[in-house]
C-alpha positions as CSV (number, residue, x, y, z in Angstrom):
1,M,18.3,22.4,316.1
2,A,15.4,24.9,315.9
3,S,11.8,24.4,316.9
4,G,8.8,26.7,316.6
5,G,7.2,28.3,319.7
6,G,3.6,29.1,320.5
7,Y,1.9,32.3,319.4
8,G,2.1,35.1,321.9
9,D,4.6,35.3,324.7
10,A,4.8,32.7,327.4
11,S,6.0,33.7,330.9
12,Q,9.2,31.8,330.5
13,K,12.7,33.3,330.9
14,I,13.9,34.9,327.7
15,D,17.5,34.3,326.8
16,Y,17.7,36.5,323.7
17,V,15.7,39.2,322.1
18,F,16.4,39.7,318.4
19,K,15.1,42.7,316.5
20,L,14.2,42.0,312.9
21,V,13.0,44.4,310.2
22,L,10.8,43.9,307.2
23,I,11.5,46.0,304.2
24,G,10.4,46.2,300.5
25,D,7.9,47.9,298.3
26,S,4.3,48.6,299.3
27,A,1.7,45.8,298.8
28,V,4.3,43.0,298.5
29,G,2.8,41.3,301.6
30,K,5.2,42.3,304.4
31,S,2.4,42.8,307.0
32,Q,0.7,39.5,305.9
33,I,4.0,37.6,306.4
34,L,4.3,39.1,309.8
35,A,0.7,38.4,310.8
36,R,1.1,34.8,309.6
37,F,4.3,34.3,311.6
38,A,3.4,36.2,314.8
39,R,-0.3,35.2,315.1
40,N,-0.9,32.6,312.4
41,E,-3.4,35.0,310.7
42,F,-4.1,36.2,307.2
43,S,-6.5,38.9,306.1
44,L,-7.7,39.3,302.6
45,D,-8.7,43.0,303.2
46,S,-5.4,44.1,304.7
47,K,-4.9,47.8,304.7
48,A,-1.6,49.6,304.0
49,T,0.7,50.0,307.0
50,I,0.9,53.6,308.2
51,G,4.2,54.4,309.8
52,V,5.8,51.6,311.8
53,E,4.4,48.7,313.9
54,F,5.9,45.6,315.4
55,Q,4.9,42.1,316.7
56,T,6.7,39.6,318.8
57,R,6.8,35.9,319.0
58,T,8.9,33.7,321.3
59,L,10.5,30.5,320.0
60,V,13.0,27.9,321.2
61,I,16.3,27.5,319.4
62,D,18.8,25.0,320.6
63,H,17.1,24.9,324.0
64,K,17.2,28.7,324.4
65,S,14.2,31.0,324.5
66,V,14.4,33.5,321.7
67,K,12.0,36.4,321.4
68,A,11.7,37.8,317.9
69,Q,10.7,41.4,317.8
70,I,9.7,42.0,314.2
71,W,9.3,45.6,312.9
72,D,7.1,46.3,309.9
73,T,7.0,49.6,308.0
74,A,5.1,51.1,305.1
75,G,6.9,50.6,301.7
76,Q,5.7,54.0,300.4
77,E,8.3,56.7,299.8
78,R,6.8,59.2,302.2
79,Y,7.5,57.0,305.2
80,R,11.2,56.5,304.4
81,A,12.2,59.2,306.9
82,V,11.8,56.5,309.7
83,T,14.9,54.7,308.4
84,S,17.7,55.4,311.0
85,A,15.5,54.7,314.1
86,Y,13.8,51.8,312.3
87,Y,17.1,50.0,311.5
88,R,18.8,50.8,314.8
89,G,19.6,47.6,316.8
90,A,18.3,45.3,314.1
91,V,20.2,42.0,313.8
92,G,18.2,40.5,311.0
93,A,16.3,41.8,307.9
94,M,13.7,40.3,305.6
95,L,13.8,41.9,302.2
96,V,10.4,41.2,300.5
97,Y,9.2,41.4,296.8
98,D,6.1,40.1,295.0
99,I,6.9,37.3,292.5
100,T,4.0,38.6,290.3
101,K,5.3,42.2,290.1
102,R,8.7,42.5,288.4
103,Q,9.1,46.1,289.6
104,T,9.1,45.1,293.2
105,F,12.1,42.8,292.5
106,D,13.8,45.5,290.4
107,H,13.7,47.8,293.5
108,I,15.4,45.2,295.8
109,P,19.0,46.6,295.1
110,R,17.8,50.0,296.2
111,W,16.3,48.6,299.4
112,L,19.5,46.6,300.0
113,E,21.6,49.7,299.6
114,E,19.4,51.5,302.1
115,L,19.6,48.6,304.5
116,R,23.4,48.4,304.3
117,S,23.8,52.2,304.7
118,H,21.6,52.4,307.8
119,A,21.9,49.0,309.6
120,D,24.7,47.2,311.3
121,K,27.2,45.9,308.8
122,N,26.8,42.4,310.2
123,I,23.0,42.2,309.9
124,V,21.7,38.9,308.6
125,I,19.5,39.3,305.5
126,I,17.0,36.9,303.8
127,L,15.4,37.7,300.4
128,I,11.8,36.7,300.2
129,G,9.7,36.3,297.1
130,N,6.1,36.4,298.4
131,K,2.8,35.3,296.8
132,S,4.2,32.0,295.6
133,D,0.6,30.7,295.4
134,L,0.2,32.9,292.3
135,E,2.6,30.8,290.2
136,D,0.4,31.3,287.1
137,Q,1.1,35.1,287.4
138,R,4.8,34.8,288.0
139,A,6.8,37.7,286.6
140,V,10.1,37.1,288.4
141,P,11.9,33.8,287.5
142,T,13.5,32.0,290.5
143,E,16.8,31.7,288.5
144,D,17.2,35.5,288.4
145,V,16.7,35.8,292.1
146,N,19.0,32.9,292.9
147,E,21.8,34.5,290.9
148,F,21.2,37.9,292.7
149,A,21.1,36.3,296.1
150,Q,24.3,34.4,295.6
151,K,26.1,37.5,294.3
152,E,24.9,39.6,297.3
153,G,25.4,36.8,299.9
154,L,21.7,36.6,300.9
155,F,19.5,33.7,302.0
156,F,16.6,33.3,299.7
157,L,13.1,31.7,300.0
158,E,9.8,32.0,298.2
159,T,6.8,32.2,300.5
160,S,3.0,32.4,300.5
161,A,1.5,34.3,303.4
162,L,-1.9,33.2,302.1
163,Q,-1.1,29.5,302.2
164,A,1.4,29.8,305.1
165,T,4.1,28.3,302.8
166,N,7.7,28.8,304.0
167,V,6.8,31.7,306.3
168,E,7.9,29.8,309.4
169,S,11.0,28.5,307.5
170,A,12.0,32.0,306.5
171,F,11.9,33.4,310.0
172,M,13.6,30.3,311.5
173,T,16.4,30.5,308.9
174,L,17.0,34.1,309.8
175,L,16.7,33.6,313.6
176,T,18.9,30.5,313.7
177,E,21.6,32.2,311.7
178,I,21.6,35.2,314.1
179,F,21.5,32.8,317.1
180,N,24.6,30.9,315.8
181,I,26.5,34.2,315.1
182,V,25.7,35.5,318.6
183,N,26.7,32.3,320.3
184,K,29.9,32.2,318.4
185,K,30.6,35.8,319.6
186,N,29.8,34.8,323.1
187,L,32.4,32.0,322.8
188,I,35.0,34.4,321.5
189,A,34.1,36.9,324.1
190,G,34.6,34.3,326.8
191,E,38.0,33.5,325.5
192,N,39.0,37.2,325.6
193,Q,38.2,37.7,329.2
194,S,41.6,37.1,330.6
195,N,41.9,40.7,331.7
196,G,38.9,40.3,333.9
197,N,36.7,42.7,332.0
198,P,33.5,41.1,330.6
199,A,33.1,41.5,326.8
200,S,30.1,43.4,325.5
201,L,28.4,40.3,324.1
202,S,29.2,37.9,326.9
203,G,26.5,36.6,329.2
204,K,23.2,35.0,328.3
205,K,21.1,38.0,327.3
206,I,21.1,40.4,324.4
207,I,18.1,42.5,325.0
208,I,16.9,45.0,322.4
209,P,13.7,46.5,323.9
210,G,13.2,49.1,321.2
211,P,14.9,51.0,318.4
212,A,17.1,53.0,320.8
213,Q,19.6,50.4,321.7
214,E,22.3,49.0,319.4
215,I,24.0,45.6,319.4
216,P,27.8,46.3,319.3
217,S,29.4,45.5,316.0
218,K,32.4,43.2,315.8
219,S,34.7,46.2,316.0
220,K,33.4,47.0,319.4
221,C,33.2,43.4,320.6
222,C,35.5,43.7,323.6
223,R,35.9,46.6,326.1
Protein backbone atom coordinates (compact mmCIF):
# COMPACT_ATOMS: atom_id res chain seq x y z
CA MET A 1 0.00 0.00 0.00
CA ALA A 2 1.53 3.32 -1.04
CA SER A 3 0.68 6.80 0.11
CA GLY A 4 2.01 10.17 -0.90
CA GLY A 5 4.20 12.23 1.37
CA GLY A 6 4.53 15.93 1.93
CA TYR A 7 6.59 18.19 -0.28
CA GLY A 8 10.07 18.79 1.02
CA ASP A 9 11.82 16.52 3.48
CA ALA A 10 10.53 16.00 6.98
CA SER A 11 12.93 15.20 9.80
CA GLN A 12 11.74 11.62 10.06
CA LYS A 13 14.01 8.59 9.83
CA ILE A 14 14.62 7.60 6.21
CA ASP A 15 14.44 3.86 5.53
CA TYR A 16 15.37 3.95 1.86
CA VAL A 17 16.84 6.38 -0.64
CA PHE A 18 16.08 5.54 -4.28
CA LYS A 19 17.81 7.36 -7.12
CA LEU A 20 15.60 7.85 -10.19
CA VAL A 21 16.61 9.36 -13.53
CA LEU A 22 14.51 11.26 -16.07
CA ILE A 23 15.51 10.82 -19.71
CA GLY A 24 14.08 11.71 -23.12
CA ASP A 25 14.33 14.38 -25.79
CA SER A 26 14.57 18.08 -24.99
CA ALA A 27 11.28 19.96 -24.35
CA VAL A 28 9.12 16.89 -23.65
CA GLY A 29 8.46 18.20 -20.12
CA LYS A 30 10.93 16.24 -17.94
CA SER A 31 11.68 19.21 -15.69
CA GLN A 32 7.97 20.08 -15.42
CA ILE A 33 7.11 16.51 -14.39
CA LEU A 34 9.83 16.70 -11.74
CA ALA A 35 8.69 20.14 -10.49
CA ARG A 36 5.10 18.90 -10.26
CA PHE A 37 6.08 15.82 -8.26
CA ALA A 38 8.77 17.35 -6.02
CA ARG A 39 7.21 20.77 -5.32
CA ASN A 40 3.72 20.63 -6.87
CA GLU A 41 4.72 23.47 -9.20
CA PHE A 42 4.34 24.13 -12.92
CA SER A 43 5.92 26.99 -14.83
CA LEU A 44 4.74 28.05 -18.28
CA ASP A 45 8.04 29.80 -19.04
CA SER A 46 10.31 26.92 -18.07
CA LYS A 47 13.82 27.20 -19.53
CA ALA A 48 15.83 24.29 -20.92
CA THR A 49 17.79 22.36 -18.32
CA ILE A 50 21.54 22.95 -18.51
CA GLY A 51 23.58 19.95 -17.45
CA VAL A 52 22.14 18.00 -14.51
CA GLU A 53 20.00 18.87 -11.50
CA PHE A 54 18.06 16.86 -8.96
CA GLN A 55 15.17 17.19 -6.52
CA THR A 56 14.07 15.04 -3.62
CA ARG A 57 10.75 14.13 -2.06
CA THR A 58 10.07 11.79 0.84
CA LEU A 59 7.03 9.50 0.80
CA VAL A 60 5.66 6.60 2.79
CA ILE A 61 5.37 3.19 1.14
CA ASP A 62 4.10 0.26 3.18
CA HIS A 63 4.82 2.13 6.45
CA LYS A 64 8.44 2.82 5.42
CA SER A 65 9.92 6.24 4.71
CA VAL A 66 11.27 6.40 1.16
CA LYS A 67 13.27 9.35 -0.14
CA ALA A 68 13.12 9.69 -3.91
CA GLN A 69 16.19 11.44 -5.32
CA ILE A 70 15.20 12.35 -8.88
CA TRP A 71 17.83 13.41 -11.41
CA ASP A 72 16.93 15.49 -14.44
CA THR A 73 19.21 16.15 -17.39
CA ALA A 74 19.10 18.13 -20.61
CA GLY A 75 17.80 16.14 -23.58
CA GLN A 76 20.15 17.94 -26.00
CA GLU A 77 22.89 15.87 -27.62
CA ARG A 78 25.74 18.02 -26.31
CA TYR A 79 25.00 17.06 -22.71
CA ARG A 80 25.01 13.31 -23.38
CA ALA A 81 28.58 13.04 -22.01
CA VAL A 82 27.12 12.99 -18.48
CA THR A 83 25.68 9.52 -19.05
CA SER A 84 27.79 7.13 -16.98
CA ALA A 85 27.85 9.28 -13.81
CA TYR A 86 24.21 10.24 -14.32
CA TYR A 87 22.99 6.63 -14.44
CA ARG A 88 25.29 5.24 -11.75
CA GLY A 89 23.34 3.99 -8.75
CA ALA A 90 19.95 4.63 -10.37
CA VAL A 91 17.32 2.03 -9.47
CA GLY A 92 14.48 3.56 -11.52
CA ALA A 93 14.09 5.49 -14.77
CA MET A 94 11.35 7.58 -16.31
CA LEU A 95 11.54 7.60 -20.10
CA VAL A 96 9.57 10.64 -21.34
CA TYR A 97 8.19 11.61 -24.75
CA ASP A 98 5.67 14.25 -25.88
CA ILE A 99 2.36 12.81 -27.21
CA THR A 100 2.12 15.76 -29.67
CA LYS A 101 5.57 15.19 -31.25
CA ARG A 102 6.00 11.84 -33.00
CA GLN A 103 9.77 12.26 -33.27
CA THR A 104 10.15 12.28 -29.47
CA PHE A 105 8.52 8.83 -29.34
CA ASP A 106 10.53 7.58 -32.32
CA HIS A 107 13.69 8.40 -30.33
CA ILE A 108 12.57 6.31 -27.31
CA PRO A 109 14.29 3.09 -28.51
CA ARG A 110 17.58 4.99 -28.69
CA TRP A 111 17.13 6.36 -25.16
CA LEU A 112 16.19 2.88 -23.95
CA GLU A 113 19.33 1.42 -25.53
CA GLU A 114 21.46 4.09 -23.84
CA LEU A 115 19.76 3.41 -20.51
CA ARG A 116 20.30 -0.33 -20.77
CA SER A 117 23.95 0.08 -21.72
CA HIS A 118 24.79 2.50 -18.88
CA ALA A 119 22.41 1.61 -16.03
CA ASP A 120 22.09 -1.45 -13.80
CA LYS A 121 20.44 -4.26 -15.74
CA ASN A 122 17.72 -4.57 -13.06
CA ILE A 123 16.64 -0.91 -13.26
CA VAL A 124 12.85 -0.41 -13.21
CA ILE A 125 11.62 1.63 -16.20
CA ILE A 126 8.36 3.48 -16.81
CA LEU A 127 7.51 5.02 -20.19
CA ILE A 128 5.73 8.38 -19.92
CA GLY A 129 3.70 10.11 -22.62
CA ASN A 130 3.56 13.69 -21.36
CA LYS A 131 1.23 16.58 -22.35
CA SER A 132 -1.93 14.46 -22.33
CA ASP A 133 -3.89 17.72 -21.91
CA LEU A 134 -3.13 18.42 -25.60
CA GLU A 135 -5.28 15.54 -26.85
CA ASP A 136 -6.41 17.53 -29.91
CA GLN A 137 -2.75 17.72 -31.05
CA ARG A 138 -1.97 14.04 -30.39
CA ALA A 139 0.58 12.57 -32.83
CA VAL A 140 1.35 9.34 -30.96
CA PRO A 141 -1.54 6.85 -30.67
CA THR A 142 -1.76 5.11 -27.29
CA GLU A 143 -2.05 1.72 -29.04
CA ASP A 144 1.43 2.12 -30.60
CA VAL A 145 2.95 2.88 -27.22
CA ASN A 146 1.12 0.06 -25.44
CA GLU A 147 2.48 -2.40 -27.98
CA PHE A 148 6.04 -1.06 -27.60
CA ALA A 149 5.84 -1.02 -23.79
CA GLN A 150 4.62 -4.61 -23.66
CA LYS A 151 7.34 -5.77 -26.05
CA GLU A 152 10.05 -4.07 -23.97
CA GLY A 153 8.58 -4.96 -20.57
CA LEU A 154 8.01 -1.35 -19.47
CA PHE A 155 5.35 0.28 -17.31
CA PHE A 156 3.44 2.94 -19.29
CA LEU A 157 1.33 5.98 -18.32
CA GLU A 158 0.27 9.21 -19.99
CA THR A 159 0.69 12.34 -17.87
CA SER A 160 0.00 16.05 -17.89
CA ALA A 161 2.46 18.06 -15.81
CA LEU A 162 0.28 21.11 -16.55
CA GLN A 163 -2.88 19.55 -15.08
CA ALA A 164 -1.02 17.30 -12.62
CA THR A 165 -2.63 14.24 -14.23
CA ASN A 166 -0.99 10.89 -13.40
CA VAL A 167 2.32 12.49 -12.32
CA GLU A 168 1.94 11.21 -8.76
CA SER A 169 0.76 7.81 -10.06
CA ALA A 170 3.76 7.50 -12.37
CA PHE A 171 6.31 8.11 -9.61
CA MET A 172 4.42 5.92 -7.14
CA THR A 173 4.25 3.06 -9.68
CA LEU A 174 8.01 3.29 -10.15
CA LEU A 175 8.87 3.69 -6.46
CA THR A 176 6.51 0.95 -5.27
CA GLU A 177 7.93 -1.53 -7.78
CA ILE A 178 11.50 -0.70 -6.68
CA PHE A 179 10.44 -0.95 -3.03
CA ASN A 180 8.92 -4.40 -3.60
CA ILE A 181 12.02 -5.65 -5.45
CA VAL A 182 14.37 -4.40 -2.73
CA ASN A 183 12.25 -5.93 0.04
CA LYS A 184 12.21 -9.23 -1.83
CA LYS A 185 16.02 -9.05 -2.07
CA ASN A 186 16.20 -8.31 1.66
CA LEU A 187 14.12 -11.41 2.33
CA ILE A 188 16.37 -13.58 0.14
CA ALA A 189 19.46 -11.99 1.69
CA GLY A 190 18.15 -12.82 5.17
CA GLU A 191 17.68 -16.45 4.19
CA ASN A 192 21.24 -16.62 2.85
CA GLN A 193 22.94 -15.46 6.04
CA SER A 194 23.56 -18.91 7.48
CA ASN A 195 27.34 -18.38 7.17
CA GLY A 196 27.16 -15.33 9.45
CA ASN A 197 28.13 -12.83 6.77
CA PRO A 198 25.50 -10.15 6.13
CA ALA A 199 24.36 -9.87 2.52
CA SER A 200 24.95 -6.66 0.62
CA LEU A 201 21.29 -5.73 0.54
CA SER A 202 20.36 -6.83 4.05
CA GLY A 203 19.37 -4.30 6.68
CA LYS A 204 16.87 -1.49 6.49
CA LYS A 205 18.78 1.11 4.53
CA ILE A 206 19.93 1.42 0.97
CA ILE A 207 21.41 4.88 0.79
CA ILE A 208 22.42 6.43 -2.50
CA PRO A 209 23.63 9.92 -1.58
CA GLY A 210 24.87 10.77 -5.04
CA PRO A 211 25.97 9.40 -8.38
CA ALA A 212 29.13 7.81 -7.01
CA GLN A 213 27.59 4.84 -5.24
CA GLU A 214 26.11 1.79 -6.92
CA ILE A 215 23.45 -0.58 -5.69
CA PRO A 216 24.79 -4.12 -6.08
CA SER A 217 23.24 -6.04 -8.95
CA LYS A 218 21.72 -9.46 -8.35
CA SER A 219 24.98 -11.14 -9.32
CA LYS A 220 26.71 -9.42 -6.38
CA CYS A 221 23.87 -9.92 -3.93
CA CYS A 222 25.70 -11.93 -1.30
CA ARG A 223 29.26 -11.58 -0.12
